[in-house]
C-alpha beads as a LAMMPS data file, in Angstrom:
LAMMPS data file: protein, C-alpha beads

387 atoms
386 bonds

1 atom types
1 bond types

-500.0 500.0 xlo xhi
-500.0 500.0 ylo yhi
-500.0 500.0 zlo zhi

Masses

1 110.0

Atoms # bond

1 1 1 192.131 -229.109 -325.274
2 1 1 194.931 -227.925 -327.584
3 1 1 194.709 -224.557 -329.335
4 1 1 194.434 -226.168 -332.790
5 1 1 191.698 -228.525 -331.632
6 1 1 189.818 -225.700 -329.930
7 1 1 189.997 -223.551 -333.087
8 1 1 188.911 -226.421 -335.337
9 1 1 186.112 -227.300 -332.912
10 1 1 184.947 -223.690 -332.752
11 1 1 184.977 -223.117 -336.499
12 1 1 183.391 -226.510 -337.199
13 1 1 180.555 -225.781 -334.806
14 1 1 180.033 -222.348 -336.333
15 1 1 179.902 -223.828 -339.837
16 1 1 176.955 -226.087 -338.968
17 1 1 174.541 -223.213 -339.552
18 1 1 172.331 -224.247 -336.663
19 1 1 170.131 -221.817 -334.722
20 1 1 170.620 -221.136 -331.050
21 1 1 168.454 -222.297 -328.241
22 1 1 167.258 -219.612 -325.837
23 1 1 169.756 -218.952 -323.091
24 1 1 172.473 -221.265 -324.460
25 1 1 175.346 -218.961 -325.189
26 1 1 178.826 -218.531 -323.840
27 1 1 178.141 -214.837 -324.376
28 1 1 175.773 -214.959 -321.400
29 1 1 176.979 -214.726 -317.823
30 1 1 176.896 -217.869 -315.701
31 1 1 175.761 -218.137 -312.089
32 1 1 177.567 -215.752 -309.806
33 1 1 177.992 -218.239 -306.948
34 1 1 181.043 -220.507 -307.151
35 1 1 180.933 -223.856 -305.397
36 1 1 184.519 -224.925 -304.720
37 1 1 183.501 -228.541 -304.138
38 1 1 185.370 -230.763 -306.562
39 1 1 188.140 -228.274 -307.320
40 1 1 191.667 -229.543 -306.695
41 1 1 193.323 -227.858 -303.750
42 1 1 195.936 -226.071 -305.875
43 1 1 193.219 -224.634 -308.127
44 1 1 191.172 -223.439 -305.169
45 1 1 194.290 -221.802 -303.684
46 1 1 195.102 -220.208 -307.026
47 1 1 191.604 -218.723 -307.312
48 1 1 191.738 -217.326 -303.804
49 1 1 195.188 -215.807 -304.304
50 1 1 194.208 -214.404 -307.714
51 1 1 191.171 -212.655 -306.235
52 1 1 193.283 -211.188 -303.460
53 1 1 195.964 -209.919 -305.816
54 1 1 193.471 -208.546 -308.339
55 1 1 191.645 -206.547 -305.681
56 1 1 194.926 -204.842 -304.810
57 1 1 195.209 -203.280 -308.289
58 1 1 194.678 -199.549 -307.894
59 1 1 191.219 -198.407 -308.932
60 1 1 189.986 -201.906 -309.799
61 1 1 186.275 -202.580 -309.419
62 1 1 184.399 -205.742 -308.550
63 1 1 186.239 -209.095 -308.775
64 1 1 184.157 -212.281 -308.897
65 1 1 184.351 -215.894 -310.027
66 1 1 181.761 -218.134 -311.684
67 1 1 181.692 -221.727 -312.951
68 1 1 181.835 -222.313 -316.709
69 1 1 181.716 -225.418 -318.875
70 1 1 182.069 -226.482 -322.472
71 1 1 184.590 -227.296 -325.175
72 1 1 185.646 -223.691 -325.644
73 1 1 187.053 -223.307 -322.150
74 1 1 189.875 -225.364 -320.655
75 1 1 189.180 -223.644 -317.351
76 1 1 186.247 -224.617 -315.127
77 1 1 186.037 -221.142 -313.601
78 1 1 185.648 -217.673 -315.132
79 1 1 187.391 -214.839 -313.279
80 1 1 185.408 -211.640 -313.799
81 1 1 187.080 -208.253 -313.249
82 1 1 185.597 -204.766 -313.595
83 1 1 187.959 -202.009 -314.769
84 1 1 187.292 -198.272 -314.777
85 1 1 186.405 -196.350 -317.915
86 1 1 189.224 -193.856 -317.438
87 1 1 192.039 -196.339 -316.801
88 1 1 190.651 -199.427 -318.584
89 1 1 193.751 -200.209 -320.646
90 1 1 196.266 -199.829 -317.808
91 1 1 194.126 -201.850 -315.427
92 1 1 193.650 -204.605 -318.017
93 1 1 197.430 -204.799 -318.386
94 1 1 197.667 -205.173 -314.609
95 1 1 195.012 -207.911 -314.612
96 1 1 196.836 -209.964 -317.251
97 1 1 200.204 -209.543 -315.567
98 1 1 198.762 -210.388 -312.154
99 1 1 197.098 -213.589 -313.346
100 1 1 200.270 -214.697 -315.144
101 1 1 202.393 -213.961 -312.099
102 1 1 200.103 -215.838 -309.727
103 1 1 199.760 -218.807 -312.094
104 1 1 203.554 -219.148 -312.207
105 1 1 203.367 -220.258 -308.586
106 1 1 201.286 -223.300 -309.523
107 1 1 201.712 -226.208 -311.985
108 1 1 200.780 -224.813 -315.369
109 1 1 199.030 -227.990 -316.432
110 1 1 196.684 -227.737 -313.444
111 1 1 195.835 -224.037 -313.589
112 1 1 194.043 -223.165 -316.849
113 1 1 192.699 -219.631 -316.625
114 1 1 189.748 -217.886 -318.271
115 1 1 188.917 -214.307 -317.415
116 1 1 186.500 -211.550 -318.358
117 1 1 187.121 -207.806 -318.409
118 1 1 184.091 -205.565 -317.949
119 1 1 184.338 -201.790 -318.275
120 1 1 182.445 -199.902 -315.583
121 1 1 179.277 -198.367 -317.010
122 1 1 178.813 -201.054 -319.674
123 1 1 175.912 -203.402 -319.075
124 1 1 176.390 -206.038 -321.782
125 1 1 179.854 -205.699 -323.366
126 1 1 182.479 -208.269 -322.399
127 1 1 186.134 -208.954 -323.288
128 1 1 186.806 -212.617 -322.551
129 1 1 190.084 -214.539 -322.741
130 1 1 190.249 -218.330 -322.663
131 1 1 193.807 -218.701 -321.375
132 1 1 197.068 -217.054 -320.393
133 1 1 199.196 -218.363 -323.260
134 1 1 199.053 -215.180 -325.316
135 1 1 201.625 -212.443 -324.687
136 1 1 200.102 -209.539 -322.694
137 1 1 200.836 -207.117 -325.552
138 1 1 198.591 -209.150 -327.845
139 1 1 195.831 -209.301 -325.247
140 1 1 195.906 -205.539 -324.840
141 1 1 195.979 -204.929 -328.587
142 1 1 192.812 -206.999 -328.942
143 1 1 191.262 -205.243 -325.948
144 1 1 191.872 -201.940 -327.752
145 1 1 190.444 -203.396 -330.955
146 1 1 187.299 -204.452 -329.065
147 1 1 186.853 -200.962 -327.625
148 1 1 187.480 -199.324 -331.007
149 1 1 184.802 -201.547 -332.575
150 1 1 182.340 -200.623 -329.828
151 1 1 183.004 -196.935 -330.381
152 1 1 182.545 -197.313 -334.153
153 1 1 179.331 -199.303 -333.734
154 1 1 177.885 -197.098 -331.021
155 1 1 176.832 -200.229 -329.121
156 1 1 178.370 -202.782 -326.786
157 1 1 180.018 -205.923 -328.142
158 1 1 181.555 -209.084 -326.774
159 1 1 184.945 -210.328 -327.944
160 1 1 186.226 -213.774 -327.000
161 1 1 189.946 -214.402 -327.364
162 1 1 191.159 -217.986 -327.703
163 1 1 194.851 -218.356 -326.968
164 1 1 197.513 -221.017 -327.325
165 1 1 199.210 -221.987 -324.084
166 1 1 202.359 -222.948 -325.998
167 1 1 202.530 -220.364 -328.784
168 1 1 202.449 -216.710 -327.772
169 1 1 201.763 -215.381 -331.290
170 1 1 198.707 -217.432 -332.321
171 1 1 195.138 -216.763 -331.327
172 1 1 191.566 -216.522 -332.532
173 1 1 188.939 -213.950 -331.696
174 1 1 185.164 -214.179 -331.986
175 1 1 183.161 -210.944 -332.100
176 1 1 179.495 -210.855 -331.216
177 1 1 176.756 -208.650 -329.810
178 1 1 176.529 -207.644 -326.190
179 1 1 174.617 -209.949 -323.884
180 1 1 170.879 -209.560 -324.412
181 1 1 171.051 -207.625 -327.706
182 1 1 167.885 -207.848 -329.839
183 1 1 168.699 -209.455 -333.188
184 1 1 167.069 -206.974 -335.575
185 1 1 168.331 -204.003 -333.599
186 1 1 171.875 -205.412 -333.545
187 1 1 171.966 -205.919 -337.318
188 1 1 170.333 -202.547 -337.986
189 1 1 173.048 -200.909 -335.878
190 1 1 175.743 -202.611 -337.963
191 1 1 174.095 -201.448 -341.205
192 1 1 173.824 -197.860 -339.976
193 1 1 177.417 -197.706 -338.735
194 1 1 178.977 -200.003 -341.303
195 1 1 181.453 -197.451 -342.705
196 1 1 182.882 -196.688 -339.259
197 1 1 183.143 -200.396 -338.424
198 1 1 184.790 -201.153 -341.760
199 1 1 187.351 -198.406 -341.179
200 1 1 188.370 -199.901 -337.821
201 1 1 188.361 -203.449 -339.220
202 1 1 190.419 -202.432 -342.258
203 1 1 192.945 -200.552 -340.125
204 1 1 193.274 -203.577 -337.870
205 1 1 193.859 -205.852 -340.857
206 1 1 196.615 -203.649 -342.232
207 1 1 198.193 -202.994 -338.824
208 1 1 197.875 -199.286 -339.450
209 1 1 196.454 -198.365 -336.054
210 1 1 198.350 -200.804 -333.888
211 1 1 195.134 -202.066 -332.327
212 1 1 195.926 -205.735 -332.991
213 1 1 199.351 -207.334 -333.078
214 1 1 200.530 -210.680 -334.465
215 1 1 199.358 -209.998 -338.004
216 1 1 198.970 -213.223 -339.969
217 1 1 198.668 -215.317 -336.794
218 1 1 195.107 -214.465 -335.820
219 1 1 191.730 -215.873 -336.866
220 1 1 188.647 -213.677 -336.712
221 1 1 184.988 -214.670 -336.686
222 1 1 181.967 -212.352 -336.584
223 1 1 179.015 -214.121 -334.962
224 1 1 176.105 -211.685 -335.061
225 1 1 172.387 -212.530 -335.077
226 1 1 171.772 -214.170 -338.427
227 1 1 175.462 -214.086 -339.423
228 1 1 178.516 -216.307 -339.082
229 1 1 181.420 -214.661 -340.928
230 1 1 185.016 -215.849 -340.824
231 1 1 188.076 -213.902 -341.921
232 1 1 187.048 -210.311 -341.222
233 1 1 184.032 -208.026 -341.278
234 1 1 182.101 -209.064 -344.424
235 1 1 181.132 -206.609 -347.196
236 1 1 178.172 -204.292 -346.717
237 1 1 175.921 -206.263 -349.077
238 1 1 176.282 -209.348 -346.868
239 1 1 175.183 -207.390 -343.775
240 1 1 172.290 -205.925 -345.764
241 1 1 171.346 -209.466 -346.851
242 1 1 171.081 -210.478 -343.198
243 1 1 168.869 -207.469 -342.512
244 1 1 166.665 -208.331 -345.496
245 1 1 166.277 -211.950 -344.381
246 1 1 165.195 -210.666 -340.983
247 1 1 162.124 -209.157 -342.643
248 1 1 161.016 -212.626 -343.819
249 1 1 162.156 -214.904 -340.985
250 1 1 163.471 -214.585 -337.453
251 1 1 167.249 -214.378 -337.419
252 1 1 169.076 -217.148 -335.636
253 1 1 170.013 -215.413 -332.430
254 1 1 173.331 -217.060 -331.759
255 1 1 175.872 -218.248 -334.305
256 1 1 178.010 -220.055 -331.738
257 1 1 175.632 -222.692 -330.493
258 1 1 177.619 -225.796 -329.650
259 1 1 180.751 -223.998 -328.511
260 1 1 179.936 -223.931 -324.832
261 1 1 177.003 -226.149 -324.004
262 1 1 175.780 -229.647 -324.808
263 1 1 172.554 -229.561 -326.754
264 1 1 170.262 -231.634 -328.919
265 1 1 171.283 -231.248 -332.587
266 1 1 167.934 -232.422 -334.046
267 1 1 166.026 -230.034 -331.789
268 1 1 168.381 -227.200 -332.709
269 1 1 168.051 -227.903 -336.400
270 1 1 164.273 -227.837 -336.076
271 1 1 164.235 -224.391 -334.513
272 1 1 163.146 -221.586 -336.787
273 1 1 165.583 -219.006 -338.079
274 1 1 167.730 -217.681 -340.903
275 1 1 171.528 -217.611 -340.864
276 1 1 174.067 -216.374 -343.417
277 1 1 177.463 -218.028 -343.522
278 1 1 180.260 -216.056 -345.166
279 1 1 184.001 -216.568 -345.469
280 1 1 186.673 -214.441 -347.084
281 1 1 188.056 -217.641 -348.641
282 1 1 186.287 -217.765 -351.988
283 1 1 187.564 -221.294 -352.624
284 1 1 185.957 -222.756 -349.481
285 1 1 183.356 -225.430 -350.246
286 1 1 179.937 -224.233 -349.106
287 1 1 181.671 -221.242 -347.562
288 1 1 178.864 -218.825 -348.464
289 1 1 175.352 -220.000 -347.777
290 1 1 171.937 -218.851 -346.634
291 1 1 170.174 -221.400 -344.439
292 1 1 166.589 -221.081 -343.257
293 1 1 165.420 -223.743 -340.804
294 1 1 161.787 -224.257 -339.896
295 1 1 160.186 -226.625 -337.398
296 1 1 157.406 -227.316 -339.884
297 1 1 156.361 -226.249 -343.371
298 1 1 153.195 -224.187 -343.700
299 1 1 151.587 -223.076 -346.950
300 1 1 151.315 -219.528 -345.650
301 1 1 155.113 -219.484 -345.263
302 1 1 155.672 -219.855 -349.013
303 1 1 155.788 -216.078 -349.782
304 1 1 158.440 -215.635 -347.078
305 1 1 160.498 -218.485 -348.547
306 1 1 160.357 -216.904 -351.997
307 1 1 161.266 -213.478 -350.586
308 1 1 164.261 -214.927 -348.683
309 1 1 165.436 -216.817 -351.768
310 1 1 165.108 -213.669 -353.897
311 1 1 167.167 -211.701 -351.360
312 1 1 169.884 -214.387 -351.396
313 1 1 169.921 -214.381 -355.206
314 1 1 170.853 -210.687 -355.266
315 1 1 174.239 -211.286 -353.623
316 1 1 176.751 -213.164 -355.756
317 1 1 177.970 -216.570 -354.687
318 1 1 175.399 -217.607 -352.076
319 1 1 173.743 -221.021 -352.075
320 1 1 170.254 -221.050 -350.564
321 1 1 168.392 -223.676 -348.593
322 1 1 165.072 -223.741 -346.773
323 1 1 164.774 -226.905 -344.678
324 1 1 161.785 -228.277 -342.773
325 1 1 160.785 -231.853 -341.910
326 1 1 158.142 -231.784 -344.640
327 1 1 159.741 -229.870 -347.537
328 1 1 163.041 -228.421 -348.703
329 1 1 163.736 -225.721 -351.302
330 1 1 167.278 -225.121 -352.561
331 1 1 169.341 -223.494 -355.255
332 1 1 173.092 -223.386 -355.749
333 1 1 175.551 -221.125 -357.492
334 1 1 176.933 -222.523 -360.712
335 1 1 179.064 -224.222 -361.817
336 1 1 178.807 -227.327 -359.645
337 1 1 181.838 -229.598 -359.505
338 1 1 180.053 -232.622 -358.121
339 1 1 176.561 -234.082 -358.007
340 1 1 173.420 -231.972 -358.176
341 1 1 170.587 -233.229 -355.983
342 1 1 167.449 -231.704 -357.451
343 1 1 163.810 -232.132 -356.445
344 1 1 160.471 -230.930 -357.758
345 1 1 160.361 -228.426 -354.887
346 1 1 163.715 -226.996 -355.974
347 1 1 162.391 -226.562 -359.514
348 1 1 159.193 -224.976 -358.154
349 1 1 161.193 -222.372 -356.219
350 1 1 163.382 -221.608 -359.208
351 1 1 160.386 -221.268 -361.542
352 1 1 158.714 -218.896 -359.081
353 1 1 161.838 -216.733 -358.902
354 1 1 161.919 -216.591 -362.702
355 1 1 158.236 -215.624 -362.873
356 1 1 158.832 -212.899 -360.295
357 1 1 161.579 -211.418 -362.454
358 1 1 164.460 -212.052 -360.064
359 1 1 167.667 -210.843 -361.714
360 1 1 170.874 -212.828 -362.179
361 1 1 169.241 -216.257 -362.333
362 1 1 171.867 -217.207 -364.891
363 1 1 174.289 -217.561 -361.958
364 1 1 171.995 -219.992 -360.148
365 1 1 170.593 -223.476 -360.654
366 1 1 167.875 -225.380 -358.785
367 1 1 168.927 -228.043 -356.326
368 1 1 171.786 -228.746 -353.977
369 1 1 175.373 -229.157 -355.150
370 1 1 177.199 -232.035 -353.443
371 1 1 180.934 -231.578 -354.163
372 1 1 183.145 -234.495 -355.126
373 1 1 185.377 -234.814 -352.091
374 1 1 188.895 -236.267 -352.416
375 1 1 189.428 -239.956 -351.759
376 1 1 190.463 -240.858 -348.238
377 1 1 193.810 -242.471 -347.421
378 1 1 192.089 -245.832 -347.188
379 1 1 190.853 -245.596 -350.757
380 1 1 187.198 -244.945 -349.872
381 1 1 185.296 -241.701 -350.213
382 1 1 185.792 -239.026 -347.584
383 1 1 182.073 -239.038 -346.924
384 1 1 182.314 -242.546 -345.546
385 1 1 179.173 -243.724 -347.356
386 1 1 181.104 -246.248 -349.400
387 1 1 180.098 -244.723 -352.730

Bonds

1 1 1 2
2 1 2 3
3 1 3 4
4 1 4 5
5 1 5 6
6 1 6 7
7 1 7 8
8 1 8 9
9 1 9 10
10 1 10 11
11 1 11 12
12 1 12 13
13 1 13 14
14 1 14 15
15 1 15 16
16 1 16 17
17 1 17 18
18 1 18 19
19 1 19 20
20 1 20 21
21 1 21 22
22 1 22 23
23 1 23 24
24 1 24 25
25 1 25 26
26 1 26 27
27 1 27 28
28 1 28 29
29 1 29 30
30 1 30 31
31 1 31 32
32 1 32 33
33 1 33 34
34 1 34 35
35 1 35 36
36 1 36 37
37 1 37 38
38 1 38 39
39 1 39 40
40 1 40 41
41 1 41 42
42 1 42 43
43 1 43 44
44 1 44 45
45 1 45 46
46 1 46 47
47 1 47 48
48 1 48 49
49 1 49 50
50 1 50 51
51 1 51 52
52 1 52 53
53 1 53 54
54 1 54 55
55 1 55 56
56 1 56 57
57 1 57 58
58 1 58 59
59 1 59 60
60 1 60 61
61 1 61 62
62 1 62 63
63 1 63 64
64 1 64 65
65 1 65 66
66 1 66 67
67 1 67 68
68 1 68 69
69 1 69 70
70 1 70 71
71 1 71 72
72 1 72 73
73 1 73 74
74 1 74 75
75 1 75 76
76 1 76 77
77 1 77 78
78 1 78 79
79 1 79 80
80 1 80 81
81 1 81 82
82 1 82 83
83 1 83 84
84 1 84 85
85 1 85 86
86 1 86 87
87 1 87 88
88 1 88 89
89 1 89 90
90 1 90 91
91 1 91 92
92 1 92 93
93 1 93 94
94 1 94 95
95 1 95 96
96 1 96 97
97 1 97 98
98 1 98 99
99 1 99 100
100 1 100 101
101 1 101 102
102 1 102 103
103 1 103 104
104 1 104 105
105 1 105 106
106 1 106 107
107 1 107 108
108 1 108 109
109 1 109 110
110 1 110 111
111 1 111 112
112 1 112 113
113 1 113 114
114 1 114 115
115 1 115 116
116 1 116 117
117 1 117 118
118 1 118 119
119 1 119 120
120 1 120 121
121 1 121 122
122 1 122 123
123 1 123 124
124 1 124 125
125 1 125 126
126 1 126 127
127 1 127 128
128 1 128 129
129 1 129 130
130 1 130 131
131 1 131 132
132 1 132 133
133 1 133 134
134 1 134 135
135 1 135 136
136 1 136 137
137 1 137 138
138 1 138 139
139 1 139 140
140 1 140 141
141 1 141 142
142 1 142 143
143 1 143 144
144 1 144 145
145 1 145 146
146 1 146 147
147 1 147 148
148 1 148 149
149 1 149 150
150 1 150 151
151 1 151 152
152 1 152 153
153 1 153 154
154 1 154 155
155 1 155 156
156 1 156 157
157 1 157 158
158 1 158 159
159 1 159 160
160 1 160 161
161 1 161 162
162 1 162 163
163 1 163 164
164 1 164 165
165 1 165 166
166 1 166 167
167 1 167 168
168 1 168 169
169 1 169 170
170 1 170 171
171 1 171 172
172 1 172 173
173 1 173 174
174 1 174 175
175 1 175 176
176 1 176 177
177 1 177 178
178 1 178 179
179 1 179 180
180 1 180 181
181 1 181 182
182 1 182 183
183 1 183 184
184 1 184 185
185 1 185 186
186 1 186 187
187 1 187 188
188 1 188 189
189 1 189 190
190 1 190 191
191 1 191 192
192 1 192 193
193 1 193 194
194 1 194 195
195 1 195 196
196 1 196 197
197 1 197 198
198 1 198 199
199 1 199 200
200 1 200 201
201 1 201 202
202 1 202 203
203 1 203 204
204 1 204 205
205 1 205 206
206 1 206 207
207 1 207 208
208 1 208 209
209 1 209 210
210 1 210 211
211 1 211 212
212 1 212 213
213 1 213 214
214 1 214 215
215 1 215 216
216 1 216 217
217 1 217 218
218 1 218 219
219 1 219 220
220 1 220 221
221 1 221 222
222 1 222 223
223 1 223 224
224 1 224 225
225 1 225 226
226 1 226 227
227 1 227 228
228 1 228 229
229 1 229 230
230 1 230 231
231 1 231 232
232 1 232 233
233 1 233 234
234 1 234 235
235 1 235 236
236 1 236 237
237 1 237 238
238 1 238 239
239 1 239 240
240 1 240 241
241 1 241 242
242 1 242 243
243 1 243 244
244 1 244 245
245 1 245 246
246 1 246 247
247 1 247 248
248 1 248 249
249 1 249 250
250 1 250 251
251 1 251 252
252 1 252 253
253 1 253 254
254 1 254 255
255 1 255 256
256 1 256 257
257 1 257 258
258 1 258 259
259 1 259 260
260 1 260 261
261 1 261 262
262 1 262 263
263 1 263 264
264 1 264 265
265 1 265 266
266 1 266 267
267 1 267 268
268 1 268 269
269 1 269 270
270 1 270 271
271 1 271 272
272 1 272 273
273 1 273 274
274 1 274 275
275 1 275 276
276 1 276 277
277 1 277 278
278 1 278 279
279 1 279 280
280 1 280 281
281 1 281 282
282 1 282 283
283 1 283 284
284 1 284 285
285 1 285 286
286 1 286 287
287 1 287 288
288 1 288 289
289 1 289 290
290 1 290 291
291 1 291 292
292 1 292 293
293 1 293 294
294 1 294 295
295 1 295 296
296 1 296 297
297 1 297 298
298 1 298 299
299 1 299 300
300 1 300 301
301 1 301 302
302 1 302 303
303 1 303 304
304 1 304 305
305 1 305 306
306 1 306 307
307 1 307 308
308 1 308 309
309 1 309 310
310 1 310 311
311 1 311 312
312 1 312 313
313 1 313 314
314 1 314 315
315 1 315 316
316 1 316 317
317 1 317 318
318 1 318 319
319 1 319 320
320 1 320 321
321 1 321 322
322 1 322 323
323 1 323 324
324 1 324 325
325 1 325 326
326 1 326 327
327 1 327 328
328 1 328 329
329 1 329 330
330 1 330 331
331 1 331 332
332 1 332 333
333 1 333 334
334 1 334 335
335 1 335 336
336 1 336 337
337 1 337 338
338 1 338 339
339 1 339 340
340 1 340 341
341 1 341 342
342 1 342 343
343 1 343 344
344 1 344 345
345 1 345 346
346 1 346 347
347 1 347 348
348 1 348 349
349 1 349 350
350 1 350 351
351 1 351 352
352 1 352 353
353 1 353 354
354 1 354 355
355 1 355 356
356 1 356 357
357 1 357 358
358 1 358 359
359 1 359 360
360 1 360 361
361 1 361 362
362 1 362 363
363 1 363 364
364 1 364 365
365 1 365 366
366 1 366 367
367 1 367 368
368 1 368 369
369 1 369 370
370 1 370 371
371 1 371 372
372 1 372 373
373 1 373 374
374 1 374 375
375 1 375 376
376 1 376 377
377 1 377 378
378 1 378 379
379 1 379 380
380 1 380 381
381 1 381 382
382 1 382 383
383 1 383 384
384 1 384 385
385 1 385 386
386 1 386 387
């Protein structure tokens, strides 16, 4: 898969606002046993030689390989390498250079490479790279950025780096919690240490610390429990909104469902959970939304729906939607350049918010805003419904 297609696929999947199914995450480790059956001979030879060469790096820890699958990874195997705490950066440089050197001995089109760096002593943090196309300096700068974020947060994180095999200055990174992190605890940690995280993120964006190169050629996504944010670390009030929603509904555990595993969309959409989508592009259609999905509507859930809607109303620019098979409750931020789909349930939610004295209702309107999309090249609507 090309870099552009992989990025578009990743961001499109993230924008679906669907909850994760238990255990379905490319953040999680796969089986440790690698069955070489079905691998082309050159790939099997490459893996064997890579393992041998990696183990010769001074001070390197465990080296292993595991099968992976999914649209995110061109490779069918993940190479996992443990580096020491004291010499993590130097050993990571050696890992990248070793894998590039070994891969040069094989046809590039047949040897896609994905690898994981684990720092000794960390149980859940991972630095994962989807290919060897990115210049080693950029890989290391992002490795340093990942470690700086962990230090600021006071907890382990996972960073996934998507690279372009043909362009050594373009890449995307996805930042998420360490494997097995509890959703409420992860978000609470971000709230507590937000200032330190924001300092690291801001320095990275300005290039002031040198922790991330290729400014202007990278794409960043934060995929935390209950949050899918693209562009950079979102403002504090967005993180606090996620924490507030977590008091009314479970947070969707995994914002990257669909990036690494096949799954049943209807079943995923029916799973319970709240997710905030945020983008630093204020012009993006439906770029800032709060979505609460429920497997079924219950009358006793109504107070939680109202509380979640009231929390969303406090942060400017967020549309809100509660969706279940039986009932839906929505409001949108005005003005709406398109068609407003409004139901009695939408009006009921809005009236309840007004009765409860929720501030800033003048910025909101009941119902769902359906934008007027541009006409397609064929003269029909982009939605394809013929209208």
